[in-house]
DRENLORO-133005 format. One record per residue: x, y, z of N, C-alpha, C in turn. Coordinates in steps of 0.05 Angstrom, whole numbers, plus 5000, padded with zeros to 4 digits. Layout:
XYZXYZXYZ
...
//
This chain:
501549774999499950014998501650245001
504250244992505750474987505150644964
504850924971503651084951505751114928
504951174903506651184881507651454874
506651644892507651924887508952024912
510152244907511752414930510152664931
510052804953508753064950509353234929
507153354918507453494893506953334867
506953074869507352914844504552754840
502252864847499952714844499352694813
499452914801498452954773500252794756
503052764761504752564746504052314751
503152204774502751954783499951884767
498352044768495451974754496051964723
497852144711498152114682499651834678
501851794694503251524688501451244690
499551244711497651034714495750984693
494751224684492851254666493651174637
496251264631497651214605498250934603
499050814626499950544627497250364621
495050444634492450274628491850304602
492050544590491150564563492450394544
495050424549496850274530496349974529
495549854554494549594559492249484545
490549714538487949594522488749614491
487449404481488049324453487549574432
489449694423489049894406489050154420
488950144445488250404457485650544454
484250434438481650594433479350504452
477650724459475450644478476250664504
478350744513479350734541477450864559
476450744579474250854597474950884625
474251064639475051114668472551134681
472051064701469751124722470851254747
469451434758470551574781468251534804
469251474829467651454850465851674854
463351624864461351834865460551894895
458052014897457252094924458652344938
458852364964459952614975462852554978
463552334973466752284970467952354945
466852494928467752534899470552674904
472452594891475152714894475353004886
476653174903477053454896479953564894
481153614918483853704920485353494938
487853474927490153304938491553464956
493353304977494753464996496953634981
497953554956499953714945498553984932
495854024934494754234921493554214895
494153944883493053884858489853854855
488554014836485753984831485153704816
483453544830483153274814482153324790
479953474788478553504759480453634737
482053814747483753944727485953754718
486953584736488853394728487953134712
485553094718484352844703483452974674
482853204673482253314645484453364629
486753424641489453434627490553174614
490152964635491052694628489052604601
486252664606484552604583485552724557
485952974557487053094532489752944522
491452914540493952784531493452504517
491852324530491352074519490052064496
487652234496485752254472483851984469
481352054465479451824462478351724490
478751834512478051714534475251794542
473651584549471051614561470751634590
469351794602469051844630466151764639
465851624659463251504669463051624699
460851774700460351914723457351804735
457151754760454151724772453551954787
452551884811451352134830453552284838
453552514829455652744844454052884860
454752944887453453134904453653414902
455853514887456153784883457753824855
457454044845458854094818461654054822
463053974797465653834799467554074787
468554244807470454444799472854334784
473654484760476154394747475654194726
473454034724473253854704472353954679
473453864658473054004629471553774614
469353794610468053564597468853514567
469653754556470453734526473253574524
474553554546477053414546477053114540
474753024543474152704537472452674510
473252434503471452374475468652344484
468052284510465152214519464852244544
462852374558462152364587459352214587
459452044603456951884606456051894632
453952024637452752044666450351844669
450451734693448351534699446151694716
446751944728444952064740445352364734
443352474724443152774720442352964744
442453174740442053364764444053374783
443853464809445653514826448453614815
450453494819453053574810453753544782
451953394767452553314739451253514723
449753704732448053864714449554024696
451654154707453754324692455154164670
455853914677457153714661455753694636
453153624639451353594617450753784598
451654014602451354254581453354214557
455654024563457554004540456453804520
456753874495456353694474457253434474
459653374489460653114492459652944517
457653084528456352914550453652834547
452952604557450152524555449152374579
446752354585445752224605444151974594
444751714610443951454602442051414625
439251414618436751314637437351074646
437451044674437750784689436850834718
435850614727435450614759438250564770
438150594796440850524810441250254812
439150084817440049794818441049674792
440349804767441549744739444549804736
445449994750448050094745450049904745
450349724766452449524761452449344738
450249274730449849094709451249264684
450449534680451349684657454449704660
455849744686458449804691460049544689
458749324689460249054686459448924658
457949104644457349004618458149204594
456349344581457249474555458549764568
458349844589459550084600462150014618
463149774614465349684634467849854632
468649994651470950144655473849994655
475850114646478149994648479750094673
478850274687480050354712477950534730
477950484755476150634771478050784793
477351034792479251224807476951314832
478051264858476351334877477451374902
476151474924477451524949476551314968
478951254986478351045005479551165031
479051045054480251105076481750845087
483850925104485850695113485350705146
484750465153484750405182486950185192
489050265205490950045206492149965178
492149725173493249625149490849555128
488349655139485949595117485049855104
484449765079483449965059480149935061
478650125061475750125064474350345049
472050295039470450515029469250665053
468650925045468351115064465151225069
464251435055461651535056460151415036
460851245019459251094994460450864989
458950644982459850404969458850404939
456150424939454750444913455550204894
456350274871457050034851459950004850
461250124865464450084863465349834873
464349704895465049464906464849244886
462449244868462249024848464549084827
465149334819467249354801469949224811
470449284838473149204849473248864849
470848774857470248484858470648344831
470248504813470148414781473248424770
475048524790478048564781478848804763
477049004764477549254750479649394768
481849494754484249624770482949874783
484049904811483150144825485650334831
485450564824487150794832485850924854
486950984878485751024899487251294913
485651484925486451714941485551674967
487551664988486751595016486351885031
484051895039482952135054482952105085
484552225102485052185127482452345144
480952485131478952655144476352515142
476352325127473452155122472951945137
470051905146469351685161469751395149
469651225164469850915153467150815161
464850785143462550725150461750465136
463650325120463150135105462449875119
460449705109459949445124461149235105
462249295084463849095068466448995077
467548815070470248715078472648905066
474448925082476649105068477449035040
478649215026479549164998482449015002
482848814981485348724982487448924975
489349024993491349234985492749174961
493348924953494948804927493748894903
491048954903489549044881488849374877
490049494896489549784898492049934895
492150114878494450274873493850554884
495150614909494650884918496651094904
495151304896496651484877496551794890
495351774916495152074927493852044956
494052304970492552304991491452614995
489252575012487652825017486952835044
486253085053485053165076482353325072
481053275051478353435041476353335061
476053125065473752995078471352995058
468952885067466852905048465553175046
463953235028462253475025460353455050
460253745059458453785085455553905074
453453765078450653885069449053925096
448254175102446454225125444054165117
442554015132439453975124437954185128
435954235109434454435112432054415132
431054565150428954515169426454435155
424954275160422754215150420554445159
418754505133416954715139414054585148
412154705156409654605164408554385144
408954445121407754275100409253995100
411753995106413253755109412453595134
412053755156411053605178408253495176
406253655163403353535152404153285136
405753295117406153045098406852825114
409152875133410552645152408052555165
406552705178404552605199402552415181
401852465157400352305140401252065135
403752065125405251795119405651615142
406751745167406951585190404451425201
401951495192399651345198399951055189
401551045168401450805150404050605158
405750715177408250595185407750455215
407850205215407750065239410150005254
410349985279412749955296414449745288
416849755282418349535276419049505245
417249675232417749655202419849745195
421149645165423349775153422450015136
423850225140423350485126425050555108
424450635081426150765064425251045057
426951215062426451495058428351665041
427951895028429452025012430752245025
432552435012433852635024431752895025
432153065039430453315035429053355063
427253545063425853635085423653455095
422553285074420553055083421952845097
424352735086425552545102426552625129
427452885132427952975160425552975180
423253085168421053085184419852775191
420252615171419152335178420752205202
423252265201425352115223424552265251
424352555250423952685274421352635285
419152605270416252595276415652295282
417252115276416751815285416251795315
414551625323414151565350413751285358
414751125336414850825342417750745333
419050515341421550425333421450355310
423550415291423750365263426450245255
426750075237429150015222429150185196
431950245188432350415164433450225143
432250175123433250015097433050185075
434950345066434650585051436950595030
437150785012439250814999440851015004
440151215020441851435031440851535055
442951575073442551655101443051955103
441452105121442052385125442252415154
442852665162443052755191440952665210
438352645195435952575210436252315225
437852105214438351855226439351895254
441052115258442052155284440152195304
438352395292436252465312434152245319
433952025300432351795305433651625329
436551615325438051465343438051555372
438651835371438451955397435851945412
433651935396431051935409430451615416
432151435413431751145420429851035403
429651095379427550985360428650815338
431650805334432750655314433550385324
432150175309432449905314435049815297
436749715311439449605296440749815282
442749685268444549855249442849925222
442750165214441150195186443050095164
441750085141442849975115442450175097
444550245081444450475061446950435044
447150575022449750535004451050825002
449751035011450751305012450351465036
451851655043451251825067451352085052
449552235061449352555055448552735077
450652875090450053045113452153225117
451853285143453953445154456153295175
457753415188459553325203458253155229
455753235233454353075256453752775245
453252735221452352485209455152325205
457252485194459652325187461052245211
461152395240461852355263460652075273
458052085267456551875282456851585265
457251615241457551385224460651255223
462251425233464751305232465251075249
466350835240466650595251464050455252
462150505240459350345241459350185213
458649975215458249805190455749845178
455250035163452250125154452050135123
454350155110454150205079454849945067
453349885051453249665031453349705000
454149544983453849604954451049574946
450549684922447549724910446549444908
448549244903447548954901446148854925
446348944946445448924971443049094978
443649344978441749554984439049554969
439449514941437249544920436649284911
437149074925436348794914433648764919
431948714895429048694898428148474915
429848244914428947994925429248024958
431648124965431848214993429948405004
429748624993428148855002425048755005
424448564989421048514988420448265007
422748145019421947965041423248025067
422347925090422848045116420648155126
421448335146419448565160418648705136
416148805140414648985121416449225114
416749295090418349515080416149735071
416749985084414850195078416850385058
416150445036418350605020416550875015
418051115020416851385022418551535000
417151574978418751754960417051984948
417952154933416552424926416252414895
415252614887414652654851414852974849
416053004822415653284812413053264800
412353064790409653054771408352784773
406052764778404452534779401752574760
401252344746399052394731396452254745
394452264733391752174749392151834751
393351724737393751424743395551354766
397251514771399651494789402151434779
402651474754405251504741406851724748
409551654756410951894769413451974753
413752234752416252354739418052454762
420252364769422052504789424552644779
424652634753427452794742427253084739
424553184729424753484727422353554711
421853774701419553854685420153964658
419453794640420253864611423453834609
424554054595427354014593429154104616
427754214639429254274662429754064682
431753934678432753714701433253764728
432153614746432453704775434053474786
433553234782434553024793434452754776
435752534786435752304766433852074774
433351874761432151664766432551544793
435051494798436351344822434851124830
434151084858433250864867430150904867
428851094861426051124861424450884851
424850794826423250574816423950284832
426450264838427350054857425650014880
425850204897424650214922421450214919
420450364900417550354895416450034893
418349914874417349684867417649454890
419749544908420049324931417949354952
417249634956415049674975412549554966
411949564942409749454931409749124936
411549014932411548734931412548614961
412948804977413448705008410748625021
410548425034408248305048407948495076
406048615078405348805096406449095088
408149105069409249335064407749565048
408749795036407349965022409050135005
408350214981409550384964408350654968
409450854980407851104985409551334968
407651484956408651734940407751954956
409552134968408652354984409552624970
407252794968407853054955405953284964
407253524968405353744973403353804955
400853874962398653914948399254144927
400754294934401854504916405054574923
406354624898409254684903409754934885
410455144897411355394880408955484868
406655454878404155554865402955374846
403655134840402554964822402454704835
400454554827400054264834401954054818
403353874837404553664822402853464801
400253464809398453314789398053444764
398753294743398953424715397153194694
395553284677394453074657396552904646
398752994637400652804625403452914631
405052714639408052774649409652894624
411053054631412553254617415253094605
415752904617418152704617417452434619
419052244609418151964612418251874642
416151704647415151604673417851504684
418651594710420851464726419751224740
417451204750416150984764413550914754
412850694747410450604737408150634758
405750674751403350724766402650504783
403050244773402349994783404449974805
406750094812408050054834407650234857
405650404857404750604875402350504888
402450454915399950374930398650624942
399850824951398551024965399751274956
397851494955398951774948398151934971
400252064982399552255005400052554998
398452705007398852995008398453115035
399553365040398953495068396153505071
394153455052391353485058389653205064
391252995055390152745057391452545042
390352295038391352085023389151935006
390651774986389051624969390251354969
388751164977389650874981388850754954
390550634938390250564909390350234909
390450134931391249824929389149654915
386749764920384349624912382749754887
384149924876382550104854383250024828
381550004810382349954781383150244768
383350224743384650484729382550684735
380150674727378250884732378250984758
378150814778377950874805380651054816
382750974806385351074810385051384803
384151444777383851674764382051874784
379851734793377951884809379151934836
380651754852381651784877383951994875
385751994857388152154856386852454849
385152474830384252754824382452864847
380852704861379852804884381452874908
383552744907385452774930387053094926
387553164901388953394894386553634895
384253564894382253744892381353834925
382653694944381753794970383154074980
//
């Protein structure tokens, strides 16, 4: 696990390693690099090197390089999309929004559960560059595992930056150090995100949702003010089986209502969350967290997701409105399907009755459906709820339309 660089030499080490990997590929064409995602996205090295700048420079030098990005929590300063032959994003919105303005970048529609299959199939990278933490002689994932563990297990070479300020929250076994090339060190730590305080509308939504959540159930929730309100206003013990954990899990734990260790694949929060998570075995790969068979069996799974648009049958668009992209498909369809299939579970869509003066109910979605109508059991607003489980198509239209007319 000896680093390949000396202080001030990260850019040179990156160039050397990627050139070597590119030359080993037959003909050197179609060389693909995947970069670790989440709040642990690489930024600045201890020698002052900007990772985005360094990677872009190497891409120009090698030529023909394809870059694969998944969920980025913030814009990537220094990254020059035009330096790559192609940038393929598996999640739009968030930090990828500016990247997708480049003519060399495109978004590949996919759910989070399907990303490992893509990355081990037609989008298979030749190298994974990511951030790890070191505890003693062990190398571990930090604030996200996502699809990265499957790439490592499949034998894809890993170039790593060791971050001494990041927590170790992975429940996966340590990585074999003989298969990791350490090319730099950092003290950046993960991105810090302060959660917004819920507004009265979020509290009202949470109260409506919590009527359907029995004690001891597994709960999946999303980031944002609704998720914070759900965990703060819960009054019964809950297990968390979700894709992403926020600061609100600390509130649930401090209130004595968190049952066991939660399960997720990403962290997104502030130092409060990262300090709490350090040393806890809570993060696993997408193959575990988004596995439909596992999720749909066991204790009832209540999945709570939102929508940007919903049509009268219950189809959901979670990406954006028209050409304006807000977020990605992510795990939305994965968890909605799992909640629908769970014995005693539910797939709940919770949305304010109005948002910025408009209703999320539309006659027709302005973008392709992110989640099918038949994977939605209950629609909840701050005014009430519509239980769709025994409704045919005509009844669904009536129930949803009447709900938003309240």
